[in-house]
C-alpha positions as CSV (number, residue, x, y, z in Angstrom):
1,M,-13.3,-28.9,57.8
2,N,-16.4,-29.5,55.7
3,G,-15.0,-29.7,52.2
4,K,-17.7,-27.3,51.1
5,T,-16.7,-25.5,47.8
6,L,-17.9,-21.6,47.2
7,K,-17.2,-19.7,44.0
8,V,-15.8,-15.9,44.1
9,G,-14.8,-14.0,40.9
10,G,-14.2,-17.3,39.1
11,S,-11.9,-19.0,41.5
12,Q,-13.2,-22.4,43.6
13,I,-12.7,-21.6,47.2
14,T,-12.7,-24.2,49.7
15,D,-13.5,-24.5,53.7
16,M,-14.7,-20.7,53.8
17,H,-15.5,-21.0,57.4
18,E,-11.7,-21.2,58.4
19,S,-9.8,-18.5,60.0
20,T,-6.3,-18.4,61.3
21,F,-6.3,-14.9,62.7
22,F,-10.3,-13.9,63.1
23,K,-12.4,-15.5,66.1
24,L,-15.7,-16.5,63.9
25,R,-19.1,-16.4,66.2
26,C,-21.1,-18.4,63.4
27,D,-19.8,-20.3,60.2
28,P,-20.1,-18.1,57.2
29,L,-21.7,-20.8,55.1
30,I,-24.8,-20.7,57.9
31,L,-25.0,-17.1,57.3
32,A,-25.1,-17.6,53.6
33,A,-28.1,-19.5,53.6
34,N,-30.1,-16.9,55.4
35,P,-31.3,-14.0,53.1
36,Q,-30.8,-10.9,55.5
37,T,-27.2,-12.3,56.4
38,A,-26.1,-13.6,53.1
39,P,-24.4,-10.3,52.1
40,I,-21.9,-10.6,55.6
41,A,-21.0,-14.2,54.3
42,S,-20.3,-12.8,50.6
43,V,-17.9,-10.3,52.5
44,W,-16.2,-13.5,54.1
45,R,-15.9,-15.2,50.8
46,A,-14.4,-12.1,49.6
47,F,-12.0,-12.1,52.2
48,R,-11.0,-15.8,51.8
49,H,-10.4,-14.9,48.0
50,L,-8.1,-12.2,48.8
51,D,-6.5,-14.6,51.0
52,Q,-5.5,-16.9,48.2
53,T,-4.9,-14.3,45.6
54,Q,-2.3,-12.2,47.7
55,W,0.3,-15.5,46.9
56,W,-0.5,-15.1,43.2
57,S,2.3,-14.3,40.8
58,R,2.6,-10.8,39.8
59,A,2.1,-12.4,35.8
60,K,-1.3,-14.2,37.3
61,L,-2.4,-11.1,39.1
62,E,-2.1,-8.8,36.2
63,Q,-3.8,-11.1,34.2
64,Y,-6.8,-11.0,36.8
65,Q,-6.7,-7.1,37.0
66,V,-7.2,-7.7,32.5
67,E,-9.9,-10.0,32.9
68,R,-12.3,-7.7,35.2
69,L,-10.6,-4.5,33.3
70,Q,-12.2,-5.8,29.9
71,T,-15.8,-6.3,32.1
72,L,-15.7,-2.6,33.4
73,L,-14.5,-1.3,30.0
74,T,-17.3,-3.0,28.4
75,H,-19.7,-1.6,30.6
76,C,-18.1,1.9,30.5
77,A,-18.4,1.9,26.6
78,R,-22.2,0.8,26.7
79,H,-23.2,2.6,30.1
80,V,-21.1,5.3,31.3
81,P,-21.3,8.8,29.1
82,Y,-18.2,10.1,29.3
83,Y,-16.4,7.3,28.6
84,R,-18.4,6.1,25.8
85,E,-17.6,9.5,24.4
86,L,-14.0,9.3,25.3
87,F,-13.4,5.5,23.7
88,A,-14.9,6.7,20.3
89,K,-13.0,10.2,20.5
90,N,-9.4,8.4,20.9
91,N,-10.5,5.2,18.7
92,F,-9.9,3.2,22.2
93,V,-11.5,-0.5,20.9
94,V,-12.2,-2.6,24.5
95,E,-11.8,-5.9,22.7
96,Q,-8.1,-4.6,21.9
97,I,-7.2,-4.4,25.1
98,R,-5.3,-7.7,26.2
99,S,-2.7,-6.0,28.6
100,L,-1.7,-3.2,31.1
101,A,0.5,-1.7,28.3
102,D,-2.5,-1.7,25.9
103,Y,-4.8,0.0,28.4
104,R,-2.2,2.7,29.0
105,R,-3.1,4.3,25.8
106,L,-6.2,5.5,27.4
107,P,-5.7,9.6,28.4
108,I,-5.2,10.2,32.0
109,L,-8.5,11.2,33.8
110,T,-7.7,14.8,35.9
111,R,-9.8,15.4,39.1
112,S,-10.8,18.8,37.8
113,T,-12.6,17.0,34.7
114,Y,-14.4,14.5,36.9
115,Q,-15.8,17.0,38.9
116,D,-16.6,19.5,36.1
117,Q,-18.8,16.7,34.4
118,F,-19.6,14.3,37.0
119,N,-23.1,13.9,35.9
120,S,-21.6,12.0,32.9
121,F,-19.7,9.9,34.8
122,V,-22.6,8.3,36.4
123,T,-23.6,5.3,34.9
124,E,-27.2,4.8,33.3
125,E,-27.5,1.5,34.2
126,L,-26.1,-1.3,36.9
127,P,-25.0,-4.8,36.7
128,E,-27.5,-7.5,37.7
129,A,-27.5,-7.4,41.9
130,T,-25.5,-4.5,41.8
131,L,-27.7,-1.9,43.9
132,L,-26.8,2.1,44.4
133,T,-26.0,2.7,48.3
134,D,-24.7,6.0,49.5
135,L,-23.5,9.0,47.5
136,R,-19.8,10.1,49.3
137,T,-17.6,13.3,48.8
138,T,-13.9,13.5,49.5
139,S,-12.5,16.0,52.2
140,G,-11.9,18.5,49.3
141,T,-8.1,18.8,50.7
142,S,-7.0,19.6,47.2
143,G,-9.4,22.3,46.6
144,L,-11.5,20.3,44.4
145,P,-13.9,18.1,46.6
146,I,-15.7,15.2,44.4
147,K,-18.7,13.1,44.9
148,V,-18.5,9.5,44.4
149,Q,-21.5,6.9,44.2
150,Q,-20.9,3.5,46.0
151,T,-22.5,0.1,45.4
152,N,-23.5,-2.8,47.6
153,V,-20.6,-4.9,45.7
154,V,-18.3,-1.7,46.3
155,G,-19.5,-2.1,50.3
156,A,-18.4,-5.9,50.9
157,W,-15.3,-5.6,48.9
158,W,-14.5,-2.6,51.0
159,L,-15.0,-4.5,54.2
160,A,-13.1,-7.4,52.9
161,F,-10.2,-5.5,52.4
162,Y,-10.9,-3.9,55.7
163,L,-10.3,-7.6,57.2
164,R,-7.2,-8.1,54.7
165,D,-5.6,-4.8,56.2
166,L,-6.4,-5.9,60.5
167,E,-5.1,-9.2,59.6
168,W,-1.9,-7.6,58.1
169,C,-1.4,-5.4,60.8
170,G,-2.2,-7.7,63.4
171,L,-4.8,-5.3,64.7
172,D,-7.0,-8.0,66.8
173,P,-10.7,-6.8,66.7
174,R,-11.4,-8.8,70.3
175,E,-9.3,-6.1,71.6
176,P,-10.5,-2.5,72.3
177,V,-9.6,0.3,70.0
178,A,-10.0,3.9,70.0
179,G,-10.7,6.2,66.6
180,I,-10.0,10.1,67.1
181,R,-11.2,11.3,63.8
182,T,-14.2,13.3,61.8
183,L,-17.4,11.9,61.5
184,K,-20.8,13.1,59.7
185,L,-23.4,12.5,62.6
186,A,-27.2,12.7,62.3
187,T,-27.8,15.1,65.1
188,P,-26.3,18.0,66.9
189,E,-26.7,15.8,70.5
190,L,-24.6,12.9,68.6
191,E,-22.2,15.5,67.7
192,Q,-21.8,16.6,71.3
193,K,-21.5,13.3,72.3
194,F,-18.8,12.3,69.7
195,K,-16.8,14.9,70.9
196,E,-16.6,14.2,74.4
197,G,-16.2,10.7,73.3
198,L,-18.6,7.5,72.2
199,R,-18.3,4.0,73.1
200,S,-19.4,1.2,70.7
201,P,-20.1,-2.2,71.4
202,S,-17.9,-3.7,68.5
203,W,-15.5,-2.3,66.1
204,N,-17.7,-2.8,63.1
205,S,-21.7,-3.6,63.4
206,I,-22.0,-5.0,59.9
207,L,-19.6,-7.9,60.6
208,T,-20.9,-8.3,64.2
209,P,-22.9,-11.8,63.6
210,L,-19.6,-13.4,61.9
211,I,-16.7,-12.0,63.9
212,E,-16.0,-11.7,67.7
213,M,-15.1,-8.3,68.2
214,G,-14.2,-6.2,71.5
215,P,-15.4,-2.8,72.0
216,S,-14.5,0.3,70.4
217,F,-14.1,4.0,71.5
218,G,-14.3,7.2,68.9
219,M,-13.7,11.0,69.6
220,D,-14.2,14.0,67.8
221,L,-10.6,14.8,65.6
222,K,-11.5,18.5,66.7
223,Q,-11.8,18.0,70.5
224,D,-8.9,19.9,72.6
225,P,-5.3,17.7,72.5
226,Q,-5.2,18.1,75.7
227,R,-8.8,16.4,76.1
228,Q,-8.0,13.4,74.0
229,I,-5.0,12.4,75.9
230,E,-7.1,12.5,78.9
231,W,-9.7,10.3,77.3
232,L,-6.8,7.7,76.3
233,L,-5.8,7.6,79.7
234,Q,-9.3,6.9,81.0
235,I,-10.5,4.1,78.3
236,Q,-6.7,2.7,77.8
237,P,-7.1,1.5,74.3
238,T,-5.4,-1.7,72.8
239,Y,-4.8,0.2,69.7
240,L,-5.3,3.9,68.1
241,L,-5.9,5.3,65.0
242,S,-6.1,9.0,64.0
243,Y,-4.7,11.2,61.4
244,P,-0.7,11.7,61.7
245,S,-0.6,15.2,62.2
246,N,-3.2,14.9,65.3
247,L,-0.8,11.8,66.6
248,D,2.3,13.9,66.2
249,Y,0.7,16.7,68.3
250,L,-0.2,14.1,70.8
251,A,3.4,12.7,70.9
252,T,4.4,16.1,72.0
253,L,2.2,16.6,74.8
254,L,3.2,13.1,76.1
255,R,6.5,13.8,76.2
256,E,5.7,16.8,77.8
257,R,3.6,15.2,80.1
258,G,6.4,12.6,80.7
259,T,3.7,9.9,80.7
260,H,2.2,7.3,78.3
261,I,-0.8,5.2,77.3
262,P,-1.2,2.2,79.6
263,N,-2.0,-1.4,76.8
264,L,-1.4,0.5,74.3
265,R,0.3,-2.0,71.7
266,R,-0.1,-0.5,68.5
267,I,-1.2,2.6,66.1
268,Q,-2.8,3.0,62.9
269,T,-2.5,6.3,60.8
270,F,-4.5,7.1,58.0
271,A,-5.9,10.2,55.8
272,E,-2.6,12.0,55.6
273,T,1.0,11.6,54.5
274,L,3.0,10.2,57.0
275,D,6.6,11.8,57.2
276,D,9.5,9.6,58.4
277,S,10.1,12.5,60.9
278,V,6.3,12.4,62.0
279,R,6.2,8.2,62.3
280,Q,9.5,8.7,64.7
281,N,8.1,11.2,66.9
282,I,5.0,9.1,67.5
283,E,6.8,6.0,68.0
284,E,8.9,7.3,70.5
285,S,6.4,9.4,72.4
286,F,3.9,6.4,72.2
287,G,6.3,3.4,72.5
288,V,4.9,1.7,70.1
289,P,5.1,0.8,66.5
290,V,3.1,2.5,64.0
291,M,1.1,1.1,60.9
292,N,0.2,2.8,58.0
293,L,-3.1,2.7,55.7
294,Y,-3.5,4.2,52.3
295,S,-6.9,4.7,51.4
296,C,-9.2,7.1,49.7
297,I,-12.8,7.7,49.0
298,E,-12.7,7.2,45.2
299,A,-11.3,3.9,45.4
300,G,-11.3,2.6,49.2
301,Y,-8.4,0.7,50.0
302,L,-5.2,1.0,48.3
303,A,-2.2,-0.7,49.7
304,S,-1.9,-2.1,53.5
305,P,1.7,-3.1,55.3
306,C,3.3,-5.8,54.6
307,P,3.5,-8.2,57.7
308,S,6.7,-8.4,56.8
309,G,7.7,-4.5,57.4
310,A,9.0,-3.9,53.8
311,G,6.3,-1.2,52.9
312,L,2.7,-1.3,51.9
313,H,1.3,-4.2,49.1
314,I,-1.1,-2.6,46.7
315,H,-4.3,-4.1,46.9
316,A,-4.1,-5.3,43.4
317,E,-7.5,-7.3,43.3
318,N,-9.3,-3.8,44.1
319,V,-7.5,-1.4,42.1
320,I,-4.9,-0.8,39.2
321,L,-2.4,1.9,40.9
322,E,0.2,3.2,38.3
323,V,3.0,5.1,39.5
324,L,4.0,7.8,36.5
325,D,7.3,10.0,35.7
326,D,6.1,13.5,34.0
327,H,5.9,12.1,30.6
328,G,3.5,9.4,31.8
329,L,5.5,6.5,31.6
330,P,5.6,3.9,34.5
331,C,8.3,5.0,37.0
332,P,10.8,2.0,37.8
333,T,11.6,0.4,41.1
334,G,12.9,3.7,43.4
335,Q,11.6,6.6,41.6
336,K,9.1,8.6,42.8
337,G,6.0,9.2,40.8
338,R,2.4,10.6,40.5
339,V,-0.3,8.1,41.3
340,V,-3.0,7.3,39.0
341,L,-5.5,4.7,40.1
342,T,-8.6,2.8,38.2
343,T,-11.1,1.0,40.5
344,L,-11.9,-2.1,39.2
345,R,-15.2,-2.6,41.2
346,N,-17.2,0.3,41.1
347,F,-19.5,0.4,38.2
348,A,-21.6,3.0,39.1
349,T,-18.9,5.9,38.5
350,P,-16.1,4.3,37.3
351,F,-12.6,5.8,37.6
352,L,-10.4,5.2,34.6
353,R,-6.7,6.3,34.9
354,Y,-7.6,8.9,37.4
355,E,-4.7,10.9,39.1
356,I,-5.6,11.6,42.7
357,L,-2.6,14.2,43.0
358,D,-0.7,11.7,45.6
359,D,3.2,10.8,44.7
360,A,4.4,7.4,45.8
361,T,7.5,4.8,45.2
362,L,7.2,1.4,43.9
363,G,9.6,-0.9,45.6
364,D,10.5,-4.5,45.8
365,C,9.6,-7.5,48.7
366,S,10.8,-10.9,49.3
367,C,7.5,-11.9,51.5
368,G,6.2,-14.3,48.9
369,R,3.2,-12.1,47.7
370,G,2.7,-11.2,44.4
371,L,1.3,-8.0,45.1
372,P,2.9,-4.9,43.8
373,L,4.9,-3.1,46.9
374,L,4.9,1.0,47.7
375,T,8.2,1.7,49.9
376,R,7.0,5.2,50.2
377,V,3.2,6.9,50.1
378,D,3.4,11.0,50.1
379,G,-0.2,11.3,49.5
380,K,-1.2,14.6,48.6
381,R,1.5,16.6,47.2
382,R,2.5,19.4,49.0
383,P,2.5,22.7,46.9
384,N,5.7,24.3,45.8
385,L,6.2,28.0,47.1
386,W,7.8,30.8,44.6
387,L,10.4,32.3,45.7
388,P,10.9,36.4,44.7
389,D,13.0,35.8,41.9
390,G,10.3,33.5,40.0
391,R,12.1,30.1,40.6
392,R,9.5,27.6,42.6
393,R,11.1,24.8,44.9
394,T,9.7,22.1,46.7
395,S,8.1,23.2,50.4
396,V,9.3,20.1,52.2
397,Q,12.6,21.8,53.2
398,L,10.8,24.5,54.9
399,V,8.7,22.2,56.7
400,E,11.4,20.1,57.8
401,A,13.4,23.0,58.7
402,F,10.7,23.6,61.7
403,R,10.6,20.5,63.2
404,P,14.1,20.9,65.0
405,I,12.8,24.3,66.2
406,E,11.8,24.2,70.4
407,G,8.8,25.2,71.3
408,I,6.3,24.6,68.2
409,R,3.9,21.6,68.0
410,Q,2.6,22.3,65.2
411,S,3.4,24.4,62.2
412,Q,1.5,25.4,59.1
413,I,3.0,27.4,55.8
414,I,0.6,29.8,53.8
415,Q,2.1,31.6,51.2
416,K,-0.2,34.7,50.6
417,Q,2.0,36.2,48.0
418,V,5.3,36.3,46.5
419,N,7.4,38.1,48.9
420,H,4.3,37.6,51.9
421,I,4.4,34.4,54.1
422,E,2.0,33.3,56.9
423,I,3.3,30.9,59.5
424,R,1.1,29.6,62.0
425,V,2.5,27.4,65.0
426,A,0.9,26.3,68.1
427,T,3.4,26.6,70.8
428,N,4.6,25.1,74.4
429,S,5.8,26.5,77.6
430,S,9.2,26.5,75.9
431,W,8.4,29.4,73.5
432,T,10.0,32.2,73.6
433,E,10.8,35.4,71.2
434,Q,14.1,33.7,70.1
435,R,12.0,30.9,68.5
436,E,10.5,33.6,66.5
437,V,13.8,34.8,65.3
438,E,14.7,31.1,64.4
439,I,11.5,31.0,62.1
440,R,12.6,34.1,60.3
441,Q,16.1,33.0,59.8
442,A,14.6,29.5,58.7
443,V,12.2,31.5,55.9
444,T,14.7,33.9,54.6
445,K,17.6,31.1,54.2
446,F,14.8,29.2,52.3
447,F,13.6,32.3,50.0
448,E,17.3,33.5,49.7
449,A,15.9,37.1,50.2
450,P,14.2,39.0,52.9
451,I,10.3,38.6,52.6
452,Q,7.4,39.5,54.6
453,V,6.7,36.8,57.5
454,E,3.4,37.1,59.7
455,I,3.9,34.6,62.9
456,G,0.7,33.7,64.4
457,K,0.3,31.1,67.7
458,Y,-2.2,29.5,68.6
459,D,-2.8,26.5,71.4
460,Y,-3.5,24.3,68.4
461,L,-3.8,24.7,64.5
462,P,-7.5,24.9,62.8
463,R,-8.0,22.0,60.1
464,S,-10.4,21.5,57.4
465,A,-13.7,20.6,56.9
466,G,-12.5,17.3,56.6
467,G,-10.5,17.3,59.3
468,K,-7.2,17.3,57.9
469,L,-4.6,19.5,58.6
470,L,-2.8,21.4,55.6
471,T,0.9,21.8,56.8
472,V,1.5,24.0,53.3
473,I,-1.0,26.3,51.3
474,N,0.0,28.4,48.7
475,E,-2.9,30.9,48.0
476,L,-1.5,31.8,44.5
477,E,-2.2,28.5,43.5
478,R,-5.3,27.3,45.2
479,K,-7.0,30.8,43.6
480,N,-7.0,28.3,40.5
481,P,-6.6,24.8,41.3
482,G,-5.4,22.2,38.8
């Protein structure tokens, strides 16, 4: 320990070269002295800052959020056309915002408003030392894909929360990791290689000068699941990352084959809702624990698993995450509500009280961290289905009704008309005509009336352009998405 002190976000932080989890290749203070590697050192400083803030009290964290929020709101009032007009229209005075309760007077931003008026959300000027990097697009699962402008500041903190997530999940980057996901690659040749499985020398090339890392392997999510299993058996990773729906399918294949992945110690899921039944199927078939990550393109890392296992701690240094009821009021602990986000570090395309169309439930944790906790994340809301008598019912009940039916590896429900449902199923060798009868019976029970049921059988179900598997689609609603 050399006792040197650095300043990050207004806090004095000492001995930034130390780590109890990561094995460093170089002292970050040395990297900071080199202009070419200084950005990497800034990631490490941010990560060590997070190591302190996670133990702050809830009150201190909220004050930290308010201070960052005041800076962001001042920027929006001066340089972001949409918010400048919104503040004036609602008599919203930035200087009067002294608490999160004050801030909640600002109207909620809908996804469709952001999409329709994107240009007015782009800043006219960036803070000093902040540079535009890339423009990202969401997967469009909700039917409303949007664009998000990134900056070097957002990128640095994104990596800092990435390191926190690895530490909390116990994912040692010196071990081999495999990711089965979607990626946009530069050439058709690379895309074909990715489909067959690529190997990289490290988990993250940007952080290679700083942290010791083992190899990473990647495969296209759209590859045949049987081929995915063969690939995993060949490379034998320590960790596996993929979408819940894909892992759920692979878990069924493993169980049918009576095999397992040698050396695998942990799985991390992302991008989709992780239902309890899906988690159970994955853990039982793979024989390892499953860690879930809550993130999005708009805000980056939202919440990661508490090391104590109580739920997912919100990265409050990165976002203000509200869970609201139908009246727009904060939900009490244990009550599910809609997620509304404010990004604290993106000054290029800021999101203020943005409804992401996810649902979540707040809880309590005794681990000592002051960060708020989510006990459940439902992710993108599954649409309700319309019953013939005009009522609407949550589709979760029908999704769960299909899981006990043998012969089904995956299922997808599509409501085409009030009296017309298409059921797509990926089947295995135990599928019989009786399974089709059971599906029709489950549909009739759910809708409380006989309706037209169209059943299609597949080897595996087609995914959206973003790689996600939509388990429920209501075409009556998607014609006019909210």
